[in-house]
Each structure stands twice: as C-alpha cells, then as structure tokens.
C-alpha positions in Angstrom: 18.2 17.2 -0.5 15.6 16.7 2.2 13.1 18.4 0.0 13.6 15.9 -2.8 13.1 13.0 -0.4 9.9 14.4 0.8 8.5 14.4 -2.8 9.2 10.7 -3.6 5.6 9.9 -4.2 5.3 12.3 -7.2 7.6 9.9 -9.1 5.5 6.8 -8.3 3.2 5.4 -11.0 0.0 4.8 -9.1 -3.3 3.4 -10.3 -5.7 5.0 -7.9 -8.1 2.5 -6.4 -6.5 -0.6 -7.9 -5.5 -2.2 -4.6 -8.7 -1.1 -2.9 -10.6 -2.9 -5.7 -8.6 -6.1 -5.1 -9.3 -5.9 -1.4 -13.0 -5.4 -1.8 -13.1 -8.3 -4.3 -11.6 -10.4 -1.5 -14.2 -9.2 0.9 -11.7 -7.4 3.1 -10.6 -3.9 4.0 -7.4 -2.4 2.5 -5.2 -3.0 5.6 -6.5 -6.5 6.3 -5.9 -7.5 2.7 -2.4 -5.9 2.8 -1.6 -7.9 5.9 -2.8 -11.1 4.2 -0.8 -10.4 1.0 2.4 -9.7 3.0 2.2 -12.9 5.0 5.0 -15.4 4.4 3.8 -18.0 1.9 1.3 -15.7 0.2 0.8 -16.5 -3.5 0.0 -13.0 -4.5 1.7 -11.5 -7.4 4.8 -9.3 -7.0 2.8 -6.3 -8.2 0.1 -6.9 -5.5 2.8 -7.3 -2.8 4.3 -3.9 -3.8 0.9 -2.3 -3.7 0.3 -3.9 -0.2 3.6 -2.5 1.0 2.7 1.0 -0.3 -0.7 0.7 1.5 1.1 -0.1 4.8 3.4 2.9 4.2 0.5 5.2 3.6 -1.1 4.0 6.8 2.0 4.8 8.8 2.2 8.2 7.2 -1.4 9.0 8.1 -0.8 7.9 11.7 2.2 10.1 12.0 0.4 13.0 10.5 -2.5 12.7 13.0 0.0 12.8 15.9 
C-alpha cells in the first residue's frame, strides 16, 4: 500500500511548464508567484491555485530529498 502512495504523481495530469510560464509572464519566480496566488483574496482561477499548491508540494519534496 505504501508503494501505491509513493507513486501518486504518475496519475496526475500535468502540463509541463504551464505554471512556470504564468509566473514568468507575471515577472516572478515560480515560488513567489505560488505564494501570491495562494494568498487570501487572490482572484486567480481554481486551476492556477491547484498548480500553485502543487508547486509548493514539489518545493517541499525537493527540500526533504536534499536533507
């Protein structure tokens, strides 16, 4: 069961670079844009908010992997 949990990302439908493109268009880095999108009162679309949450999740995964 733990093995299935560790492969959750394979089932995700990702459009590589889509959130990065939005961040660059806003003149920001990915994590800065994610923080802005996730702020209370943000008028970003639901899809963008989901992408921002995923970007934050990936950031945390990378930090844990580095140790």
